[in-house]
Structures are given as C-alpha cells and as structure tokens.
N, C-alpha and C positions, 0 to 999 in steps of 0.2 A: 464176543460178548463174553466179559473178565467176570468173572463169580467170585466176590471173596465170602471166605466164611469164615468167623467167627467164634469162637467157646465162652463157655463162661470163663475162663481163667483168662484168656489177650484182657475180660471188657474189666476185670476186678481190678487185675498189672499194672491195666489204663487207667482207667479209675486212682488205685494208690495212687504212683507218679503224677495225676490230675494233682491232686490234694496237698503235696509234699512240695510240688513245682509254688502253690500259692501258699503256703505255711510259709516257707520261704522267703518268697517274696514282700508278706509278711513282719516279717524280721526281717529283712533291709530297709523296709520304709521305717520303720521301727526304729530304727537306730541313722535312719535321717535326725531323727528330732533329739534328742538324748534329753534325760531328764536328769538334773545336779541338783544335787541332798544337802544342802548342809545342815549340821547338825549339831546341838549339844547336848546335854542329860534331859533337857526338859522343852526346848524351840526348833522347829523346823524350818525353817526357807529353799524352800523348792523353785527351782525355778526349767524355766524347757522351751527347748527354739521349736518358735512358729513355722511357718509351712510356707516365708518366706525368711526363714533364716534370718531373723533377731529372737533374740533373748527377752525371755517374757515372765516374770513373777507371778507362780501358779499360788501362792499358797506362803503364809509366817505364820506362827501362829504355836500351841500348843501341837507338840512330838509327836506326829503322823509315825505309829510302830507297826505300822501292813503294807505294802508297797499298791496294795489294790484298792488304798486308797483314794491313789492317786486321777485313776480315772476319772471320779468326782467332783475334781478342782475343777473350777473356768478356768482359762486357758491367763486373765491377769493382765495387768497390763507394762507394755515394755519397760524395760528394766533400765538403759540407760539410752534417755529420750535426747536426739540432736533434733538441733536447730536446723529448720531447712526443709525436714520431708513432713509429714502430714502433719504433723502434733507442737505448734509452738508457745500449747500451756503452760509450761514448765521447760525448756530443757537444761538437759548437763551438761551440757556443751552444745557452742556456739564454733565454726571453725571460720578465717576468710582463708580463702585459698590465693597463694602469689597469682592464682589468674583471676581471682578478684569475684568467684562463687563460693558463695557462704554454703553452700548447703554436706552437708555427710547426713549417711546411710550407713549406721554399723549391721555387719551378719557375725555370725557364732563362727567361729574357727576350731575353738579346741579349747577341752581346759586339765587342769591337771588336778589332783595333791597329795600336797604331802607334809606327814607326821614333822613338826620342829622339835627342836632338844630341848623346852622347856613343856613338851606334851599333848601342845595348840597342836590346829588341823589350817595349813590353808587352802584356798584352792582359791586358783587363778582361771581365771576365765576369760580368754582372748575371746576378743573383738576385732575384727576391722569394714575399713568402709573398702566399696570394690570397683569404687571411680579413682578416691588418690592411694595413694603410701601415708595412710593413719591409722593408726591401733591403738582400741584402746584394752587392758589390762587391767580385769577386776580384782580387786586382791578380797578374799577373808579371810578371816582369821581364828578361830575355833578353839575358846575356853569352855570347852565341857561342863568339869564341874561348878563354875563360875553361874552358869547358861548365861556368856558374852560369844556376842561376835564380832569381829571389829573388819571394818572396813577402811577399806582408801585402794585409790585410782591415779594410772599410771598412764601416759599420754604422749605417742611417740611419731614423728614423720618421718618421712624419708623424701618431701620435697627437695624440689634444688634451692628454695627463695624460703625465706623464717614466711611461718602462717601467723595469723594471730589469734589470740584463744581470746 
C-alpha cells in the first residue's frame, strides 16, 4: 500500500500553479481574437476577430476612452461580406474562380499600423480565403485632427487563370 501525504504548502503551490496555467490559457485565447482600434480625435472604429476567424465591426461612433468599454460592445456584423457564404444581402465582393466555384470566405490573417509622413496613420488588415489563393487588404487611413477615416480595398489572387470579380 502506498501512502501519499501532502502538506499545506504543497497544496498551495499546486493551486497557484493551476491559477497561473489558467491565466496563461485565457491570455492566449484572447490573442486568438485580436481587437483592432482605428481612431481619430473624436471617433472610434473597433473591429474584432470572431471565434470563426472572420472580422467583425463591433463599433463606430464617439471615441471610446477606455478599453474596458469594449467588453460591452456587441459582436456586430462582418466587415467584408462575401458572396457564396451565408449572407447574400449585400456582399462586398463576389468572385468566380477559374474552376467555376463562386464561393469566397475571408478570414483574418494579420494587421499592422504605421504613421505616414503627413501625420496620418494607416492600418492595413489582411484577410485571406482558406481554400483559394485570394487576399483582400483593407486599408484605413486616419486623419486625427480632421476626424476623417479614409478607406480603400486591395484585392489580389494567385490562381493560375484569371478570376471574375
């Protein structure tokens, strides 16, 4: 017969280790769903990656001053709706691939922000289809003092034959 004895310090250490592991797990899960803030002096545009890997607009309006406010925002709607998935209401893009398939499902890959020479800030969000080599880059350029957000989209593909947009 094996007898295991635990003293109160061993139990405390194990409890602390368990709490640390749970905290790290939660932090890693949170980084899977990044929040993207695009802001001027008076306006916030907030995006977040959903559990499904797609990008959603959570907020557009008066500037939010505290990140704790983000927890109360609804998920919102998908930022760049594609034809051929679930929502056909007003797709931003429809692609006919060279194999005849009209579906496209864009998922978040990465984002970056950089200050431009004129003082504006450009944020680029990259989305890609996980089945076809199609990339969409959403560009947002903010002019803080003027309270302006300018946007444009860059679409590219690496299919062997032309696609129809």
